[in-house]
N, C-alpha and C positions, 0 to 999 in steps of 0.2 A: 514697148521692152521693158521690163523689168528695171531699174535703175541701181545700177552697180556700187554699192559702199567701198569707199575707199580702205582700207585697214593693211594694216602690216601683212604682208603673208607669211610669216613665221610664227603666227597666230593663230596654234592649230586649232584643230575642232576636238570636240571633248569625245572622247569614247574612237578616237579615229582608229587603235589601233584593234582593237575586237572589232571594226567593222572593217577593214581589210580584211581580219583576219576569219570573218565570215562571207566575203567574196571570194579569198583564194579558197574556203573549202568547197564553195560552192562548183567551183571551175576543176577543182584538182581531179574529182572522178572523166573527165570527158574526154573521147579518145580524139587526141590533137593531133595534127600532122603540117606539115608545108601547104598543103590542098586540101580543100574540102570540108565538107558537112559541120564537122566539129570543129573547125576556126570558125564558119558560121556561126555556128551552137554558143561558140565562147565568145563571140561579138555581141551576140544576142544579150547574152546575161548583162555582160560589162555596160550597154546602151541601158540597163536600167537606171547603171549610176549615171552617166556624164552622154552625151547627147554626141555618139559618133553617128561618123559618115560611111558608109557603106563604099567599098572603091572593089572592082572587079578586071582583072587583067588577062585575057585570054590565054589560055595553054597557045603555046609556038611563039608568041611573041618574044619577040628578038629585045633584048634588053641586056644593053653594051655588050656586052664579050659571054653573055647568057643567055638560055631561054626559057620563057618558064616555062614548066613541065606540066607534064598529063596530075588529072587531079586523082587522086588514090581514092577508092572507096575500099572499104573493108569493113568485111558484115559477121566473120565469124573466123575463128582459130583453135585449134586440139588438136593435142598428139590422144590417142587411143592405143594402151598399151597389151600386149599379147592377149590375154587376161577380158578384154572388151574393156576394162576400166579407163575412163579419162586419167590419165595421169599431166595433162597439163589444159588450159582451157582462159581465150585470153576472157571470157565472163569476169577471170577472177583477178585478170590483175592487167589494165592496158599495155604495160613493160611486157607482156609474155610473148608476143609475138615481133619481129623485126620492121620497125616500120618502113614503108614504100614495098611491104613486100611482092612480091609476084604471086600471083595463085601458083598452088600449088594442089595436087589429090592425087596419094599415091602411098603404096603398102611397102616398104622397104626392113631389111633386119634393123638393129641397134647401132649395130658399126656403123654403117653407113649413113643414120637420121642424127649420130654427134657430132657429123659433119657440120653439119646445122645447127646445132645447139650454141650457142653463148653462155658464161657462166663468168664467177667472178673466182677463181681456186683460194682465192688469200681471203677472200669474204664469204663462207659457205653456205649462209645464208638468206642472201641477198641476190637479188634480180636486177643483171643491168639495162641499161639503156642502151639500144644501139640500130643504124639508122641506114638505111642503103637507099639514099634520096633519087642519087644519078648513075648508078652500076644496078641493071636486073639482078635481084638477087631473093633470095627467100631464106628466115632461117627463124627460129623460135628464139628465147631468153627465158631462163630456171635458176633460181641455186644451185649452185653446183653438188651440195649435200643431194638434191633431191636427184640431178642429173645421175650422179654415185648409184643409188640408192634402182635406178633401174635395170628388173631384169632382160635377159635376153631370150632375143627371138623378135619377131615381125610385129612392127607398130602400124597402124594406120594414120595418114597425115594429112591433115587437110586446115587450106591456107583460101578460102574461099573471098577473096580479092581482086581489085578490074583498077586497069589506069584506064581513062577516057576523056577524050577531049572534052574544059571546063572552063573554069579559071581559078586565078589563085587571087585571094580574095583578103584586103586587109581595112583594117578605119582609119580615120584619122577624125579630131577634132580642133578646130578653129578657134581660138578663144580671140578674138580681136580684142586687141590693149588704144592706146593714145595715138603708136606710134605703128609704123608697119615693120619695125624691127623685129623678127623671131626669137622667138627661144623652142628649141625645140627638145620635145622630152620623148623616150622612144624604150620600149619593151617587146621582146617577143613574144609571139602569140602560138609557135608550132609544136613547144613540148606538152606531150599527155601529163601523164600523175607525178611530177615533179613537184612536191608544192615551194619548196623554195626556187629552183630553177625550172620555171617562172612564173606561177600561179599567184608569187608574191609581189613580184613586177609588174604584172598583168593588174594586181588587187590595188597595189599602189597607186599604178598612174592614172584608175577611176576614177578614185577619191581624191587625189590632185587636181585632173580636170575638173573637177567640181566644187574643189574650192578654189582656182581659178577664176573660174568662170561666176563666181559671186560677190567676185571683188573687180574694182577698180585698177587697170596695172597700164603702166607706162609702154611697157612691150607688149605685143601679141605672143601669142603660147602657143605651138603646134601641136600635141600628143599623137602619135601613133603606133598604134597595135599594128603590127605585121610580122609574116614568119620570118625567123632567122635568115641573115643572107641573102636569098633569091628573094624577098618582100623588101626589104633595107632596098638591096639592087633597081628592082622594079617601083619606088615610090621615087627615087631620085634619077627613074629615066625618066618620070611622069613629071618630075617638077624641075628637070634640070636650070630651065629661064630665070626661073626664083626662087634659088636656091642662096645665094648671096641675101638675102634676109635676115638671115643666121646669124647671129649674132654669138649664140651660147648655145650649151646643148646639155642633154644627159643620158643615157643610157641608164636604163633600170633593170639590173637584173642580181637572184638571189638577195631581198633584201630583208631576208623574216628571220635568218637565223643568228643565234646571239655574235657571231664572229665580228672580226673587225672595231668597226668600219673602215672601208678598202675603196680608195679615189687612185684611178687611172687617170692622168693627166691625160690631152690631147695631144696631136698628132703638133703642135705647133709649141705647145710644152708651157707656154704662159699667156695663154689668152685669161680673160677676163672672168670665165667659168671656173679656170684653174687653180688662180688669185681668192675667189670667191670660197671655193671649196675648201681649199684649205688654211684659208684663215678662221670658217666655221669649223674645222677640226682640228683645230688648234688644242685648245684644252683637253682633249681628252686623251688619255694616254696610252689607250691600245688603238689606236688610228693609225692609219698607215697610208699615204701618197707615193704611189708609184712612179714612175714613167711608163709615157707612150709604148708599145708594142704593137705591130700588125697581126697580132693574134689575139683573139676573145669572143667579143659582141660585136654588133652593129656598127660602133664606134670608130671599126675600122674599113668598112666601107664611106660613112660620113668623113673620114678624116684621108682615107685615099687622096693617091696628090696630086688627080685632078680636079677635086671637090677643097680637101683640106678645110673641110666646117671645124669650127672650134667646139667639137660633142667629145666630152669625156666620161665614162663609166663610172658610176656606183656601185658597188655592193656590201654587204657584210662581209663574208667569209669572200677569197677569191674564188674565181669558179676552177674545178681542177683540183684546190688544193684541199679540200675537207673527206673525209672520207664515206659522207653519204653522197655526193656527187654521182647527177647521173647514175643512182639506183634506186631499189627500192624502198633505201631507207630516208631517201626526202621525200617523207612525206609527213603529214598536216602534225604529226607530232614534234618534229625536226623546225618548225617552226612555230613563233608566238607573238601573239596579242603588241607585247611591251617592246616584242626589237620589232615588231612592224611601224609600231608608233613612234620607235627612237628615228628610223628611219625617213619618214613624214616629213617628222620637225630637221632633220639635217636635212634635206633635201628643200623644206623651205625655208628654212632659210637664209639656202645659199642661194634661193632665186630672188630672196626678202635684200638680198645683197649686190643680185645684179640690178634687179629694181631699183632700188635706192642709190647704188653710186654715180658718183657728176662731180664733174671739176667746178671751182669757184674761184671769184678775186675776193680779197680782203679791200676793201673801199676807203679804211681806213690801216693804211701799212706802214705807217711810218710810228714805231712806238707801238707799244700796247693800245688799243680806245681803252677807255673808262668803260669797266665793263659793272661796277656797284649800281651808276645810276641809271643800269639799260637793265636793273634787276636780274644780272649774270654773272652775282660775284657773291660770295659767301659775306653774308652780315657782319659775324665779327672775324676780323682778322687774328694770325697770329699761329694758327694752324701749324704746327710739324709738316703737316700733310694737307695738300690741297683736296676738298672733295672730287670723286671722280668726275661730274658735272660741270666745276671749274677748269680741270684739268682736259679736257674734252675739249672744252671753247678757246683754249688756249690754244691748242695745237689745230685746230680748225686754223683760227685767225694765220698762227704761224707759219700753215703751210700752204693756205687757201693763196697761189700764187698761181692759178691756171693751169699750173703741170701738174699740181701731185693730187691725185680723185680721192675723196672720202674714202674709198678700201685704204687705199696707199696708206695713206693718214691714220687709218686703224691699225696695219699691221706695224707703222712704224712708235706707233706710242703704244703698241700695247693693250688699247683698249677694245671692249666690245665694238665691233661697226653700229650698232644698233643706238651705244650709246654717240659716237661719233655724230650719227644721223643725225639724232634730237638737239645734240646741239648746233649741230650746218641749221635746223628750221630755227632752232631759235637768236639764231645771228641772223637770217634771213630776214626774221621780219621786224628786228628794228634794226635793217639797213647795212650791219656791217658785211654780213654778204650776198654778192649777186655771180649770176652765173658767168661762167666765162665764156669767153667767145667761142665758140663750133666747139659746147662738151657735149 
């Protein structure tokens, strides 16, 4: 096995934004749902980047209060107008059919057809995204302008679909570290052609998995690519006995646009990941840190009271708040390599803090130890303000009584975490710091 090199996780690979964008572009056209071949095809593409292991859960399996649904197979969907010309086709856009529609082949007047057409009157040029996962129904989605232009008459309607027993598919990557403590990183894989929600999250997570696998880490990292809600629930049901290893986690979604960044705290509100992300975002005037709520993505499953896992949600623009959300405007023009690179950097820096946080004891706690003779103090005294590295060393020595962690010290001092950690490494090297008991 190739030895992984010790390297700071915050050292972002060059060209990462372009690489994530290229992967998101490859995923964008695929017809995904919560089950079926679209999920498997997506995992096959992601597996070119990261060594994903595929898991299958049989239809009908009970997972807590839910039941794994049948697979959905969609072969074709279209509407043919009174003149014999098609006015809508699934081949033109994956959003044109209500996801999980039951099959239909019928002829009907326009008034009846309109009861099965979903549009956005306030955004007449956009196609909405609609689903019917757990209630049998059928329907189409189109622009409001196109629906308004439909002439009276009879229409031929076809949804060539099938629900059959099969499996729910998800993928995961476990990257072992020096300990069995785990950090969970999760992205949903069920949405079709929505670039920000969530081709961007899938692409970012795949490249994060590769990045993590190339380095030696203290924690183990588990990257999960699962259908929204039911996928996370199925994974939790299968791993209930071992989820206590999870010490921190992030759900990644909507990470490719230019808004935010936005972080939603865990249910606990003050977990390590909450404090680490808040510290990383502290210097960004556009950043928002918001409180937990039981609505959103799969952080609400991980944070359900029976598990209460410390898993937060990282996004750029908050879901549901940008006009492109769940519409055809969430396309490849809405995301950009630069935004993806910034998202990667934020997540990597947060993981770097989680990796490096520790508690120490000052071995010379009575007054300041003489740093100059150890090469840790500026040679020229008398400056009005001490250099940052000196201030970091002084803060670490003063606060290292076994109670404060390096992250606590970084927050209190206002200094970057990596500067505080570098100071701690230097102080350890000359014997002025030792790990605190039970750190």
